[in-house]
C-alpha positions in Angstrom: -7.4 -21.8 18.0 -4.0 -20.3 19.4 -2.6 -20.2 16.1 -5.7 -18.3 14.6 -5.3 -15.6 17.3 -1.5 -15.3 16.8 -2.1 -15.1 12.9 -4.8 -12.2 13.5 -2.3 -10.2 15.8 0.5 -10.8 13.6 -1.5 -9.8 10.6 -2.9 -6.7 12.4 0.1 -5.4 14.0 2.8 -6.2 11.0 0.0 -5.3 8.3 -0.9 -2.1 9.8 2.8 -1.0 10.1 3.6 -2.1 6.7 0.7 0.2 5.8 1.9 3.0 7.7 5.4 2.8 6.1 3.8 2.6 2.5 1.6 5.6 3.2 4.7 7.4 4.5 6.7 6.4 1.2 4.0 7.5 -1.1 3.4 10.8 1.0 7.0 11.6 0.3 7.0 10.4 -3.2 4.0 12.6 -4.2 5.2 15.5 -2.1 1.9 15.6 -0.1 1.6 18.3 2.6 3.8 17.9 5.5 1.7 19.7 7.9 -1.3 17.6 8.5 -2.1 15.2 11.3 -1.8 12.0 8.9 1.7 12.9 7.9 2.9 13.8 11.6 1.3 10.6 12.9 2.9 8.4 10.2 6.4 10.0 10.9 5.9 9.5 14.5 5.3 5.9 14.4 7.7 5.0 11.6 10.6 7.2 12.4 12.3 4.7 15.0 13.0 2.2 11.9 13.2 4.6 9.1 16.0 6.8 10.3 18.4 4.0 10.7 17.3 2.2 7.6 18.1 5.7 5.7 22.0 5.1 6.7 22.3 1.9 5.0 19.7 2.2 2.1 20.1 5.3 -0.1 17.2 7.3 -1.5 17.1 7.3 -5.5 15.7 10.2 -7.5 13.7 11.6 -4.5 12.3 8.2 -3.6 12.7 7.0 0.0 13.8 3.5 -0.9 14.5 2.6 2.7 10.8 3.1 3.6 9.5 1.0 0.7 12.0 -1.7 1.4 11.1 -2.0 5.1 7.4 -2.0 4.2 8.4 -5.0 1.8 10.5 -6.7 4.3 7.8 -6.6 6.9 5.4 -8.2 4.3 7.9 -10.8 4.0 8.0 -11.5 7.7 4.2 -11.4 8.1 3.8 -13.9 5.2 6.5 -16.2 6.4 5.2 -16.0 10.0 1.3 -16.7 8.9 2.8 -19.8 6.9 4.7 -21.2 9.7 1.8 -20.7 12.2 -0.5 -22.3 9.5 1.8 -25.4 9.5 3.8 -24.9 6.5 7.2 -26.7 6.4 9.8 -24.6 4.5 12.8 -27.0 5.3 12.7 -29.0 2.2 12.6 -26.2 -0.2 13.8 -23.2 1.6 15.0 -21.3 -1.5 11.8 -21.8 -3.3 9.9 -20.9 -0.4 11.9 -17.6 0.2 11.4 -17.0 -3.4 7.7 -17.5 -3.2 7.4 -15.2 -0.2 9.4 -12.5 -1.7 7.0 -12.5 -4.8 3.9 -12.9 -2.7 5.2 -9.9 -0.4 5.7 -7.9 -3.7 2.2 -8.6 -4.7 0.9 -7.6 -1.4 2.6 -4.3 -1.8 0.8 -3.6 -5.0 -2.5 -4.6 -3.7 -2.0 -2.4 -0.7 -1.1 0.5 -3.2 -4.3 -0.2 -5.1 -6.4 -0.1 -2.1 -4.8 3.1 -1.0 -5.6 4.8 -4.3 -9.1 3.3 -4.2 -10.0 4.7 -0.6 -8.4 8.0 -1.4 -10.5 8.4 -4.5 -13.5 7.4 -2.9 -13.0 9.7 0.2 -12.2 12.5 -2.1 -15.0 12.1 -4.3 -17.5 12.2 -1.1 -15.6 15.0 0.5 -16.0 17.1 -2.8 -19.7 16.5 -2.5 -19.9 17.2 1.3 -17.0 19.6 2.1 -14.9 20.5 -0.7 -12.6 22.9 1.1 -11.8 20.2 3.8 -8.3 20.1 5.4 -7.8 16.7 4.0 -8.6 18.0 0.4 -4.9 18.9 -0.4 -3.6 15.6 1.0 -6.2 13.4 -1.0 -5.5 15.5 -4.0 -1.9 15.0 -4.0 -2.6 11.4 -3.9 -5.2 11.0 -6.6 -4.0 13.7 -8.9 -1.5 11.5 -10.9 -4.1 8.9 -11.4 -7.1 11.0 -12.0 -5.2 13.4 -14.3 -4.7 10.6 -16.9 -8.6 10.1 -17.2 -9.2 13.8 -16.7 -7.2 14.8 -19.8 -9.3 12.3 -22.0 -12.6 12.2 -20.5 -14.5 15.8 -20.2 -16.7 16.2 -17.3 -20.4 15.4 -18.3 -23.0 17.8 -16.7 -20.3 19.2 -14.4 -19.8 15.6 -13.0 -16.3 14.2 -13.2 -16.5 10.7 -14.2 -12.7 10.1 -13.8 -13.0 8.5 -10.4 -15.2 5.8 -11.8 -13.0 4.8 -14.4 -10.0 4.7 -11.9 -12.2 2.4 -9.6 -13.0 0.0 -12.5 -9.3 -0.3 -13.5 -8.3 -0.6 -10.0 -10.7 -3.5 -9.6 -9.5 -5.2 -12.7 -5.8 -4.9 -11.5 -6.7 -6.4 -8.1 -8.3 -9.5 -10.0 -5.0 -9.8 -11.8 -3.0 -9.6 -8.6 -5.1 -12.2 -7.0 -4.7 -14.6 -9.8 -0.9 -14.0 -9.6 -1.2 -14.7 -5.7 -3.0 -18.0 -6.4 -0.5 -19.1 -9.0 2.6 -18.2 -6.6 0.9 -19.8 -3.6 0.8 -23.0 -5.5 4.4 -23.1 -5.2 4.0 -24.0 -1.4 
């Protein structure tokens, strides 16, 4: 029971912090508006770790690789901690375990990215009906424009209803199935 509580705390704290780092990375990558409460919050809670990492890890073509790498490393730490608390013994095959945890962490980052897109598409669709001029609209638009733009260019609105969010959500679900399958295959290595 104590292990379950520790796993819950580890998953909650490191998982949320990794999510914050990933959101910060995407907000910088997509040039999301800086002057909003979410951006300010993410910068405030992650700056203590990101600033020193930027001195070591350079950015590449406008991408803040230090933030992305920190999110990935936290996922590796989280998955390693959870596996240790569940009683997995990595001593016999430390190299295989490190490789497996590295790949699992990468898949977790991909899954989190897909969930971020999914949530922003859903929230943006709901806000477009309720309050299209919300202060969140520019932030959500910066997240969803690259993905929705692909479908909006090919699928015209039908009766003034944009169906591109529906297609994005379907494709995200399919990609999540693929990620879950890959996760199961990699987990068999342990």
